[in-house]
Backbone bond lengths (Angstrom), bond angles and torsions (degrees), N, CA, C in turn:
res aa  C-N    CA-C-N  psi(-1)  N-CA   C-N-CA  omega(-1)  CA-C   N-CA-C  phi
1 X - - - 1.454 - - 1.529 108.94 -
2 X 1.334 115.87 132.20 1.461 121.17 -175.34 1.517 110.08 -75.79
3 X 1.300 114.75 130.25 1.450 120.18 179.86 1.515 112.09 -75.19
4 X 1.308 117.42 174.63 1.467 121.45 -179.43 1.522 111.11 -66.95
5 X 1.331 116.74 139.91 1.461 121.38 179.70 1.533 109.56 -79.50
6 X 1.338 112.49 140.94 1.461 117.94 176.66 1.529 107.71 -85.13
7 X 1.252 118.30 116.59 1.460 121.04 -178.92 1.525 110.08 -96.38
8 X 1.337 114.35 142.07 1.465 120.36 179.83 1.525 108.66 -100.58
9 X 1.312 116.71 129.38 1.464 118.47 -179.08 1.530 110.61 -57.25
10 X 1.291 115.59 134.32 1.450 120.99 178.98 1.523 109.64 -86.23
11 X 1.325 116.36 127.74 1.459 119.80 178.75 1.521 109.80 -74.46
12 X 1.285 114.63 140.42 1.463 119.00 177.42 1.527 109.42 -82.47
13 X 1.331 115.67 163.51 1.459 120.43 177.05 1.524 110.52 -59.84
14 X 1.312 116.50 -38.63 1.464 119.76 -179.62 1.524 111.36 -63.07
15 X 1.348 116.00 -41.97 1.465 118.71 -179.31 1.534 111.02 -68.76
16 X 1.344 117.20 -35.90 1.462 120.76 177.42 1.534 110.64 -66.15
17 X 1.317 116.13 -40.19 1.464 119.78 178.15 1.518 111.44 -66.70
18 X 1.321 116.76 -35.29 1.462 120.10 176.09 1.532 110.10 -65.49
19 X 1.348 115.06 -38.09 1.466 118.99 177.38 1.527 110.84 -62.39
20 X 1.344 116.30 -40.25 1.468 120.67 176.77 1.529 110.15 -61.45
21 X 1.336 116.71 -44.20 1.469 120.19 -179.95 1.530 110.87 -61.51
22 X 1.327 116.07 -41.13 1.468 119.56 178.94 1.525 110.86 -64.00
23 X 1.335 116.26 -41.12 1.461 119.91 178.95 1.525 110.98 -66.17
24 X 1.337 117.15 -39.62 1.467 120.72 176.64 1.524 110.96 -58.58
25 X 1.332 116.18 -40.81 1.460 119.66 178.49 1.528 110.84 -63.13
26 X 1.342 115.80 -40.71 1.462 119.38 178.58 1.529 111.12 -64.78
27 X 1.337 116.40 -41.01 1.463 120.46 178.45 1.527 110.23 -62.39
28 X 1.339 116.22 -43.68 1.458 120.29 179.16 1.524 111.54 -62.96
29 X 1.334 116.28 -40.89 1.463 119.71 178.11 1.527 110.86 -61.02
30 X 1.344 116.11 -42.11 1.460 120.06 179.92 1.531 111.31 -68.30
31 X 1.333 116.65 -37.23 1.464 119.44 176.67 1.525 111.23 -63.03
32 X 1.333 116.27 -40.48 1.462 119.21 178.30 1.526 110.81 -65.19
33 X 1.339 116.25 -37.72 1.463 119.60 176.33 1.528 110.77 -64.30
34 X 1.335 115.70 -40.55 1.466 119.56 179.74 1.525 110.45 -64.17
35 X 1.324 117.00 -42.96 1.465 120.88 178.61 1.529 110.97 -61.46
36 X 1.315 116.74 -38.32 1.459 120.24 179.46 1.528 111.07 -65.02
37 X 1.337 116.47 -38.75 1.468 120.14 177.72 1.525 110.21 -66.56
38 X 1.341 116.92 -40.51 1.461 120.51 177.34 1.523 110.39 -60.81
39 X 1.332 117.54 -39.32 1.465 120.74 177.51 1.529 110.46 -60.77
40 X 1.327 116.54 -40.23 1.467 119.49 179.41 1.528 110.84 -68.20
41 X 1.334 116.15 -37.19 1.469 120.08 177.12 1.523 110.19 -63.27
42 X 1.347 116.54 -43.87 1.459 120.58 179.58 1.526 111.08 -60.23
43 X 1.334 116.20 -40.15 1.462 119.60 178.96 1.519 111.25 -67.62
44 X 1.342 116.82 -37.06 1.464 120.45 179.98 1.524 111.63 -68.86
45 X 1.339 117.05 -32.87 1.469 120.55 -179.17 1.525 111.95 -75.03
46 X 1.311 117.38 -21.86 1.464 123.16 176.80 1.532 111.63 51.55
47 X 1.303 114.94 56.54 1.457 118.91 176.43 1.508 114.73 92.05
48 X 1.316 118.55 3.17 1.462 121.08 177.26 1.518 110.84 -65.76
49 X 1.330 117.07 171.27 1.464 119.96 -175.96 1.520 112.64 -63.72
50 X 1.342 115.39 133.76 1.461 119.93 177.29 1.518 110.79 -83.01
51 X 1.328 116.59 -32.58 1.463 120.94 179.83 1.517 109.69 -76.21
52 X 1.341 117.47 124.02 1.465 122.81 -179.34 1.522 108.89 -133.04
53 X 1.334 118.21 80.03 1.466 120.51 -174.79 1.530 113.88 -58.76
54 X 1.321 117.27 -40.99 1.453 119.74 -179.97 1.515 112.18 -67.58
55 X 1.308 116.50 -46.85 1.465 122.04 178.46 1.531 110.54 -58.99
56 X 1.340 117.07 -42.96 1.463 120.75 -179.61 1.529 111.11 -64.68
57 X 1.325 117.00 -39.74 1.465 120.08 179.10 1.522 110.75 -63.19
58 X 1.328 117.17 -39.76 1.455 120.45 179.87 1.528 111.20 -68.09
59 X 1.330 117.02 -36.65 1.477 120.26 175.89 1.526 109.60 -60.96
60 X 1.318 116.64 -46.59 1.463 120.50 -177.27 1.525 111.70 -66.04
61 X 1.306 117.82 -38.19 1.470 119.95 176.59 1.520 110.50 -61.09
62 X 1.327 116.17 -41.77 1.468 119.58 -179.86 1.527 110.85 -67.27
63 X 1.336 116.75 -42.69 1.465 120.98 -179.93 1.523 110.77 -61.81
64 X 1.336 116.63 -47.05 1.463 120.82 -179.77 1.525 110.72 -63.93
65 X 1.321 117.05 -40.99 1.456 120.51 -179.00 1.523 113.17 -66.73
66 X 1.314 116.95 -27.17 1.477 121.35 -177.40 1.524 112.58 -89.25
67 X 1.326 117.07 -19.85 1.457 120.73 -171.66 1.525 112.41 -69.77
68 X 1.361 115.61 135.15 1.464 121.21 178.30 1.530 112.25 -134.31
69 X 1.310 117.04 11.59 1.461 120.04 -177.53 1.515 112.95 -85.68
70 X 1.334 115.91 -178.90 1.461 121.72 -178.02 1.528 112.54 -83.32
71 X 1.326 117.77 -14.79 1.457 120.90 177.62 1.526 109.74 -64.42
72 X 1.344 119.23 130.66 1.478 120.36 179.71 1.524 111.23 -58.24
73 X 1.312 115.75 140.91 1.464 120.10 -176.79 1.518 112.59 -64.14
74 X 1.332 118.02 -32.04 1.465 119.55 176.93 1.531 110.63 -64.26
75 X 1.325 116.93 -35.53 1.460 120.63 176.01 1.520 110.44 -68.25
76 X 1.322 116.57 -39.01 1.463 121.60 177.04 1.527 110.33 -59.71
77 X 1.336 116.77 -44.36 1.468 120.67 178.50 1.517 110.31 -60.81
78 X 1.337 116.88 -42.56 1.464 119.87 -179.71 1.529 110.63 -63.19
79 X 1.312 117.99 -41.10 1.464 120.71 177.60 1.532 110.85 -59.31
80 X 1.322 115.64 -45.96 1.471 119.55 -177.89 1.524 110.76 -69.11
81 X 1.333 117.28 -34.28 1.459 120.00 178.18 1.534 110.29 -63.39
82 X 1.322 117.40 -41.58 1.457 120.07 177.18 1.528 110.22 -61.50
83 X 1.329 116.34 -42.28 1.462 120.75 179.98 1.521 111.16 -63.75
84 X 1.321 116.60 -50.13 1.466 120.73 -176.86 1.525 111.12 -63.53
85 X 1.336 116.83 -43.92 1.459 119.90 -178.64 1.518 111.78 -67.94
86 X 1.331 116.14 -39.09 1.460 119.18 177.98 1.512 111.92 -60.58
87 X 1.332 116.96 -38.82 1.457 120.72 -179.25 1.523 111.94 -74.35
88 X 1.343 117.57 -29.05 1.465 119.72 173.03 1.528 109.18 -63.15
89 X 1.341 115.86 -43.75 1.455 120.09 179.48 1.510 113.66 -65.02
90 X 1.322 117.61 -27.34 1.462 121.33 177.15 1.524 110.82 -70.59
91 X 1.335 116.87 -34.24 1.454 121.40 -174.77 1.524 113.57 -79.92
92 X 1.341 117.49 -32.52 1.461 120.69 -176.79 1.522 109.49 -160.77
93 X 1.352 117.75 162.67 1.467 119.31 176.50 1.533 110.41 -56.24
94 X 1.323 116.19 135.69 1.460 120.41 -173.57 1.519 109.14 -145.70
95 X 1.333 116.26 121.50 1.462 120.87 179.24 1.519 109.29 -147.17
96 X 1.328 116.01 162.52 1.461 122.12 -174.17 1.522 109.94 -129.97
97 X 1.339 116.29 133.57 1.467 122.49 172.68 1.522 107.90 -106.04
98 X 1.315 117.28 130.34 1.463 122.04 -171.64 1.524 110.84 -123.04
99 X 1.313 115.84 132.57 1.470 120.56 171.44 1.523 108.22 -73.63
100 X 1.331 115.67 121.44 1.454 120.40 178.68 1.542 108.12 -138.69
101 X 1.330 116.89 86.66 1.462 119.92 -175.47 1.522 113.62 -63.69
102 X 1.310 115.45 -26.09 1.470 119.81 179.23 1.513 108.95 -157.87
103 X 1.290 116.95 159.62 1.464 121.95 -179.91 1.528 110.05 -60.62
104 X 1.314 116.25 134.50 1.454 120.27 178.17 1.511 114.67 80.46
105 X 1.329 117.26 12.44 1.471 119.61 -178.98 1.525 112.44 -66.02
106 X 1.331 117.08 -22.52 1.459 120.26 174.81 1.513 115.23 102.19
107 X 1.326 118.61 -15.52 1.460 120.10 -176.01 1.530 111.95 -72.55
108 X 1.318 117.28 -29.46 1.462 119.84 177.18 1.522 110.60 -65.68
109 X 1.329 117.01 -39.13 1.469 120.80 177.69 1.523 110.80 -65.57
110 X 1.335 116.11 -40.46 1.469 120.25 177.64 1.523 109.93 -60.92
111 X 1.336 116.65 -42.63 1.464 121.10 -179.89 1.524 111.26 -63.68
112 X 1.333 116.65 -44.92 1.466 119.84 -178.43 1.527 111.74 -68.15
113 X 1.310 117.00 -36.46 1.463 119.61 177.56 1.525 111.59 -61.82
114 X 1.323 116.70 -34.14 1.460 120.70 -177.59 1.524 112.72 -88.46
115 X 1.318 116.68 -41.59 1.463 119.97 -169.65 1.523 114.54 -114.32
116 X 1.337 117.46 12.39 1.449 120.46 170.52 1.514 114.43 98.26
117 X 1.311 115.04 143.32 1.461 121.51 -177.31 1.518 112.92 -68.85
118 X 1.337 117.82 -24.91 1.456 120.54 -173.86 1.529 112.89 -110.56
119 X 1.322 117.54 6.56 1.461 120.33 175.03 1.533 109.08 -70.89
120 X 1.330 119.29 131.07 1.468 120.72 178.78 1.526 111.50 -54.59
121 X 1.332 115.61 128.92 1.464 121.04 -173.61 1.520 109.96 -136.14
122 X 1.337 115.75 137.81 1.466 121.01 174.47 1.523 108.50 -121.57
123 X 1.320 116.86 147.88 1.464 121.32 179.44 1.516 110.11 -111.56
124 X 1.342 115.63 147.06 1.463 122.06 -175.61 1.522 109.35 -140.93
125 X 1.322 116.15 138.90 1.454 120.52 -177.19 1.516 112.92 -78.94
126 X 1.325 117.85 -18.73 1.461 121.97 -178.17 1.526 110.96 -114.33
127 X 1.332 118.57 132.41 1.466 119.97 174.17 1.530 112.22 -57.80
128 X 1.332 116.65 -34.68 1.463 119.73 179.35 1.520 111.58 -61.49
129 X 1.325 116.87 -35.74 1.457 120.29 177.37 1.520 111.31 -64.21
130 X 1.319 116.42 -38.63 1.465 120.48 177.94 1.521 110.27 -62.99
131 X 1.332 116.94 -45.07 1.469 120.53 179.18 1.526 110.31 -61.16
132 X 1.326 116.90 -41.96 1.467 120.10 179.91 1.529 111.51 -64.11
133 X 1.335 116.66 -38.12 1.463 119.82 178.41 1.524 111.43 -61.37
134 X 1.320 116.61 -40.95 1.465 120.35 179.63 1.528 110.62 -73.76
135 X 1.325 117.47 -43.70 1.463 121.35 -179.11 1.522 111.62 -60.25
136 X 1.323 116.72 -39.13 1.458 121.12 -178.45 1.528 113.16 -78.63
137 X 1.325 117.04 -13.34 1.454 120.78 -177.74 1.510 113.40 89.71
138 X 1.323 118.18 2.73 1.467 120.18 177.13 1.525 111.94 -68.52
139 X 1.325 116.99 -26.52 1.468 122.38 177.24 1.517 108.74 -130.02
140 X 1.311 116.11 145.01 1.467 120.57 178.37 1.522 110.66 -77.95
141 X 1.332 115.78 -41.15 1.461 122.22 -175.35 1.526 109.09 -130.30
142 X 1.332 116.01 144.24 1.460 120.95 173.79 1.515 110.42 -119.44
143 X 1.323 117.26 138.82 1.459 122.64 179.67 1.523 108.21 -108.42
144 X 1.341 115.66 121.75 1.457 121.78 -171.90 1.521 110.86 -134.40
145 X 1.335 117.14 158.05 1.469 119.33 177.18 1.517 111.04 -73.98
146 X 1.319 116.42 158.96 1.454 119.82 171.77 1.523 108.98 -61.89
147 X 1.339 118.58 142.57 1.473 120.06 177.78 1.524 111.27 -55.62
148 X 1.348 115.03 142.27 1.464 120.51 -178.38 1.525 109.71 -133.45
149 X 1.306 116.28 145.22 1.453 121.42 -179.91 1.526 111.39 -60.52
150 X 1.327 117.37 -32.94 1.458 120.60 -173.13 1.526 113.88 -81.65
151 X 1.336 118.89 -5.06 1.461 120.53 -179.44 1.534 110.46 -68.86
152 X 1.318 115.93 129.24 1.460 119.86 179.33 1.528 111.48 -74.45
153 X 1.315 117.19 -37.54 1.474 121.53 -179.48 1.524 108.44 -127.18
154 X 1.319 118.14 84.36 1.466 120.58 -175.72 1.527 112.20 -66.02
155 X 1.329 114.45 136.40 1.456 119.49 -176.98 1.525 112.88 -71.88
156 X 1.328 117.60 -25.15 1.465 119.63 -174.23 1.521 112.85 -66.76
157 X 1.333 117.58 -21.23 1.470 119.49 177.84 1.524 111.15 -65.65
158 X 1.335 117.70 -19.02 1.460 121.76 -179.74 1.520 113.28 -81.61
159 X 1.315 117.62 -8.70 1.471 119.56 179.80 1.523 110.78 -116.99
160 X 1.329 116.66 21.13 1.464 121.20 176.79 1.526 108.68 -77.57
161 X 1.292 116.24 81.61 1.458 121.15 -176.91 1.517 109.39 -147.32
162 X 1.337 115.30 146.85 1.467 120.15 176.20 1.526 111.80 -95.99
163 X 1.323 117.48 2.75 1.464 120.56 -179.83 1.521 110.53 -69.14
164 X 1.332 116.63 139.69 1.470 120.73 -176.68 1.524 112.08 -67.11
165 X 1.352 117.09 -27.21 1.460 119.37 -178.88 1.526 112.69 -96.99
166 X 1.317 117.41 9.87 1.462 120.87 175.62 1.525 109.04 -75.01
167 X 1.324 118.29 154.06 1.471 119.42 176.57 1.523 111.44 -61.02
168 X 1.309 115.58 138.00 1.464 123.10 174.99 1.529 108.74 -129.35
169 X 1.292 115.72 155.81 1.462 120.57 170.46 1.524 107.59 -70.49
170 X 1.337 116.43 127.43 1.473 119.18 -176.82 1.526 112.67 -124.97
171 X 1.335 118.41 -8.49 1.469 119.71 -179.79 1.523 109.46 -159.48
172 X 1.325 114.85 151.50 1.457 122.33 169.78 1.526 107.28 -116.08
173 X 1.311 116.03 129.30 1.462 121.65 -172.00 1.529 111.04 -120.93
174 X 1.332 116.12 154.05 1.470 128.60 -5.52 1.537 111.53 -72.07
175 X 1.308 115.91 152.95 1.461 119.63 177.79 1.521 111.11 -65.02
176 X 1.328 116.37 -23.64 1.465 120.73 178.83 1.527 112.03 -91.96
177 X 1.330 117.35 12.50 1.462 120.56 179.40 1.521 111.24 87.56
178 X 1.336 117.20 167.30 1.466 121.00 -177.08 1.526 111.68 -54.70
179 X 1.332 115.23 134.79 1.455 120.58 179.55 1.511 111.88 -83.28
180 X 1.336 117.04 -160.63 1.465 121.22 -177.48 1.530 113.34 -57.75
181 X 1.345 117.46 -31.73 1.457 120.61 -179.48 1.521 112.81 -85.70
182 X 1.324 116.65 -6.46 1.463 120.57 179.18 1.512 114.00 71.85
183 X 1.332 117.83 18.17 1.461 121.34 -176.24 1.524 110.75 -84.28
184 X 1.328 115.60 134.26 1.454 121.91 171.28 1.518 108.32 -125.47
185 X 1.317 115.89 153.25 1.459 120.68 -178.04 1.523 109.31 -145.93
186 X 1.318 114.64 165.02 1.459 121.68 173.40 1.517 108.57 -115.54
187 X 1.321 116.22 143.83 1.458 121.98 175.79 1.516 108.62 -107.18
188 X 1.333 116.54 133.86 1.458 121.13 175.51 1.517 109.28 -116.18
189 X 1.330 116.25 152.03 1.456 122.27 177.08 1.519 108.18 -155.26
190 X 1.322 116.16 159.20 1.469 120.36 -179.83 1.521 109.55 -83.49
191 X 1.301 115.46 73.73 1.454 122.17 178.87 1.513 108.15 -163.66
192 X 1.313 115.81 158.75 1.459 119.61 175.46 1.525 109.07 -79.61
193 X 1.322 117.60 145.09 1.468 120.65 -179.93 1.523 111.66 -61.95
194 X 1.342 114.80 156.79 1.461 121.70 177.70 1.522 109.70 -110.32
195 X 1.311 115.90 138.50 1.457 120.46 178.86 1.520 110.56 -80.34
196 X 1.331 115.65 144.25 1.454 122.16 169.16 1.522 106.14 -123.29
197 X 1.311 117.01 -163.38 1.462 118.94 179.16 1.531 112.18 -91.46
198 X 1.337 117.42 4.73 1.467 121.29 179.26 1.528 107.97 -158.07
199 X 1.340 116.18 102.73 1.460 120.12 -172.47 1.528 111.68 -134.99
200 X 1.325 114.20 165.61 1.457 123.36 166.91 1.522 107.53 -130.78
201 X 1.325 116.47 149.75 1.461 121.77 179.54 1.515 109.83 -121.93
202 X 1.337 115.48 155.44 1.461 122.16 -179.66 1.524 108.31 -122.09
203 X 1.322 116.59 125.08 1.452 122.69 -177.02 1.516 110.81 -120.31
204 X 1.325 115.76 150.25 1.464 122.36 168.45 1.523 106.60 -111.02
205 X 1.320 116.87 112.68 1.459 122.34 -175.16 1.522 108.92 -108.72
206 X 1.332 116.35 121.57 1.459 121.46 -179.93 1.523 109.86 -94.07
207 X 1.314 116.33 131.29 1.461 122.16 -179.32 1.524 110.46 -129.36
208 X 1.334 115.10 171.57 1.450 120.15 169.51 1.515 109.51 -68.52
209 X 1.321 118.13 167.95 1.462 120.57 -173.27 1.523 114.53 -72.26
210 X 1.317 117.06 -21.80 1.467 119.34 -170.86 1.524 114.08 -115.96
211 X 1.316 117.77 16.79 1.458 119.46 -179.98 1.529 109.58 -63.96
212 X 1.305 116.52 137.66 1.459 119.92 -179.42 1.518 110.32 -80.90
213 X 1.320 115.15 159.28 1.466 119.25 179.12 1.521 111.22 -61.47
214 X 1.335 116.29 -39.91 1.472 119.13 -178.57 1.523 110.98 -67.10
215 X 1.342 117.81 -40.28 1.461 120.37 179.63 1.529 110.38 -66.45
216 X 1.318 116.27 -39.07 1.460 120.79 178.14 1.524 110.56 -63.58
217 X 1.310 116.60 -46.86 1.462 121.67 -179.62 1.519 111.02 -62.50
218 X 1.330 116.73 -42.74 1.466 121.26 -179.55 1.529 111.26 -64.77
219 X 1.334 116.76 -40.14 1.461 120.14 179.97 1.524 111.03 -64.35
220 X 1.329 117.06 -41.31 1.459 120.87 177.98 1.525 110.83 -62.48
221 X 1.317 116.25 -45.23 1.463 120.56 -179.56 1.522 111.07 -64.76
222 X 1.334 116.33 -40.56 1.467 119.95 -178.78 1.525 111.85 -65.14
223 X 1.326 117.28 -29.91 1.462 121.36 178.57 1.523 112.32 -84.69
224 X 1.325 117.17 -1.63 1.461 120.81 -178.62 1.506 113.30 81.70
225 X 1.353 116.60 23.92 1.454 121.25 -178.69 1.537 110.71 -132.16
226 X 1.315 117.07 58.51 1.468 118.24 179.58 1.521 111.58 -62.58
227 X 1.344 116.22 135.56 1.459 120.61 -176.23 1.521 110.68 -73.45
228 X 1.326 115.99 130.58 1.464 121.16 172.02 1.521 109.68 -83.28
229 X 1.337 116.14 -33.43 1.461 121.33 178.75 1.516 108.55 -159.25
230 X 1.321 117.00 149.02 1.463 122.79 171.38 1.524 106.76 -106.62
231 X 1.323 116.25 115.35 1.457 121.12 -174.11 1.524 113.07 -87.64
232 X 1.328 116.15 -31.52 1.460 118.86 -175.24 1.524 108.69 -163.30
233 X 1.341 116.48 162.90 1.459 122.97 174.27 1.518 107.38 -152.39
234 X 1.344 116.11 133.85 1.460 121.68 -175.67 1.518 110.64 -140.62
235 X 1.334 117.69 145.59 1.467 119.45 172.73 1.520 110.68 -70.14
236 X 1.334 116.80 145.90 1.458 121.74 175.39 1.522 108.94 -94.69
237 X 1.313 115.55 175.30 1.463 119.87 -178.06 1.525 112.94 -74.16
238 X 1.326 117.97 -16.58 1.468 120.83 -176.71 1.524 111.51 -114.89
239 X 1.320 116.15 43.28 1.463 121.99 172.88 1.532 112.06 63.25
240 X 1.296 116.63 43.53 1.451 121.00 174.17 1.525 109.00 -132.63
241 X 1.317 115.67 -166.00 1.464 119.98 178.02 1.524 109.50 -142.84
242 X 1.325 115.56 142.95 1.451 122.08 171.39 1.528 108.43 -104.90
243 X 1.315 116.28 132.07 1.452 122.72 177.77 1.526 107.82 -116.08
244 X 1.318 117.17 125.46 1.462 121.38 176.44 1.519 107.81 -94.30
245 X 1.324 115.91 116.63 1.458 119.87 -176.31 1.523 110.49 -124.53
246 X 1.310 114.61 152.89 1.462 122.55 174.58 1.517 107.71 -108.43
247 X 1.327 116.46 131.13 1.458 121.16 178.55 1.516 109.15 -124.88
248 X 1.316 115.81 151.99 1.457 120.16 178.42 1.526 109.86 -80.64
249 X 1.317 116.18 139.20 1.453 121.39 179.00 1.524 111.94 100.63
250 X 1.333 115.51 172.40 1.462 121.73 -177.13 1.517 110.15 -97.82
251 X 1.334 115.53 128.70 1.467 122.36 177.76 1.520 107.86 -114.64
252 X 1.323 117.34 127.17 1.459 121.50 178.89 1.523 110.00 -85.06
253 X 1.349 116.77 158.18 1.468 119.36 -179.02 1.521 113.93 -55.42
254 X 1.324 117.47 -35.52 1.465 120.79 179.85 1.526 111.33 -109.98
255 X 1.306 115.33 33.24 1.463 121.27 -179.59 1.524 110.41 -60.76
256 X 1.336 116.12 134.92 1.471 120.58 -179.84 1.521 112.18 -61.12
257 X 1.323 117.05 -25.99 1.462 120.08 -179.13 1.520 111.95 -68.09
258 X 1.330 117.37 -27.59 1.458 119.94 176.59 1.521 110.51 -66.23
259 X 1.335 115.92 -43.03 1.465 119.24 176.96 1.522 111.11 -66.47
260 X 1.336 116.17 -35.70 1.469 119.86 -179.19 1.522 111.63 -63.86
261 X 1.321 117.17 -28.26 1.464 120.22 179.89 1.520 111.87 -61.15
262 X 1.313 117.55 -32.96 1.456 120.79 -177.49 1.521 112.44 -68.52
263 X 1.326 116.73 -12.90 1.458 120.51 178.12 1.524 110.97 -104.50
264 X 1.346 115.40 18.66 1.459 120.76 -176.30 1.503 113.51 -85.02
265 X 1.329 115.88 -117.18 1.455 121.18 -170.71 1.517 111.83 -63.91
266 X 1.340 115.65 149.32 1.461 122.05 176.66 1.518 111.04 -116.75
267 X 1.308 116.81 1.20 1.465 122.20 -178.36 1.521 109.71 -78.64
268 X 1.354 117.02 119.69 1.462 120.61 175.37 1.513 113.61 68.19
269 X 1.321 118.76 31.14 1.457 120.72 177.51 1.507 113.36 101.04
270 X 1.325 118.19 -11.99 1.444 121.40 174.68 1.514 113.88 65.61
271 X 1.322 115.16 -164.09 1.459 122.19 -179.37 1.519 108.50 -94.63
272 X 1.305 115.55 124.34 1.454 121.38 -175.67 1.523 113.01 -93.36
273 X 1.308 115.69 -36.34 1.466 119.42 -173.03 1.525 109.35 -160.90
274 X 1.318 116.48 159.69 1.466 121.48 175.42 1.513 108.35 -147.30
275 X 1.322 115.81 129.43 1.458 120.99 -178.85 1.521 109.69 -125.65
276 X 1.316 114.13 144.60 1.460 120.28 177.56 1.521 109.41 -84.45
277 X 1.334 116.81 120.55 1.462 121.01 173.91 1.522 111.84 -87.28
278 X 1.323 115.98 -20.12 1.455 119.35 178.01 1.508 112.13 151.39
279 X 1.299 115.46 -175.49 1.462 122.42 178.77 1.516 108.05 -152.42
280 X 1.321 115.34 158.89 1.461 118.95 -178.36 1.521 110.34 -147.82
281 X 1.328 115.09 151.23 1.464 121.10 173.83 1.527 108.91 -67.41
282 X 1.305 116.62 132.97 1.458 120.79 -179.79 1.537 109.59 -60.54
283 X 1.346 118.35 128.07 1.470 119.69 177.70 1.519 112.00 -56.76
284 X 1.308 116.37 155.58 1.445 121.58 -178.49 1.537 110.01 -64.95
285 X 1.319 117.75 132.31 1.479 119.43 177.83 1.514 111.07 -70.81
286 X 1.323 115.47 157.51 1.463 121.15 -177.33 1.524 111.86 -56.32
287 X 1.345 116.69 -38.61 1.466 119.39 -176.82 1.526 112.23 -66.50
288 X 1.356 117.16 -27.39 1.457 120.35 178.85 1.526 111.15 -72.18
289 X 1.333 116.70 -19.73 1.462 121.29 -177.13 1.518 112.72 -102.12
290 X 1.315 115.64 0.98 1.462 119.54 -179.83 1.516 109.95 -71.93
291 X 1.310 116.01 129.72 1.474 120.09 -177.29 1.518 111.44 -83.99
């Protein structure tokens, strides 16, 4: 004979809504605690950079990896991006210059997704204008297209500098990978890139005019910097060529591998110089964002 069933009290809508309100209060309390810790960090840095692209990428990887709720992970990333960007703006002046060749091009949305809906933002029709805004200090971050072979006046030639305060590539956006429009962008800032546990670097390698593709590839591999992609190539003013390449891993401004490149290929004048244009945390793979 079946015994009596144990019934579980059914929560009313009012009680569930009260539970939500209580949880909201707890979330707010934790946010206030987090802001207080950020204030202490800002005081400890004594004017150091508030923008930390590498640190932020590592936070987001950890948050996404830990998440088990029903909220989509891309939405979770957007929430954290608003939080991180808002706190950067609290610590120091923070603004973004965005390349927007035409209305609806999509780069403004990419910028807002990464750096917050309320961060001061200006739009510019020329990539060169964006670089100038960052170089002059009028903008903290610049949003630019990936280098392309077909560009008549490539913006990356404006950041060919070994100075520590020169603009460098510091992020590839979106961090969640290309969105519905398939748009990707690079962010530049006047700071040296930060290493994470998964990075890519961008180099400008100067060669003689007649170096063969095989000699170039072999020299990169021999220096421990095999090219993942060649984004652009341009003649220099002194009868050479600059090649913009993407390599896997983090390369420091004074990395020994950059010097090693100059002892590489001998075909057609060989490799003359190599400069770091920047580095970025690898965007989250699609599988990491699968709910």
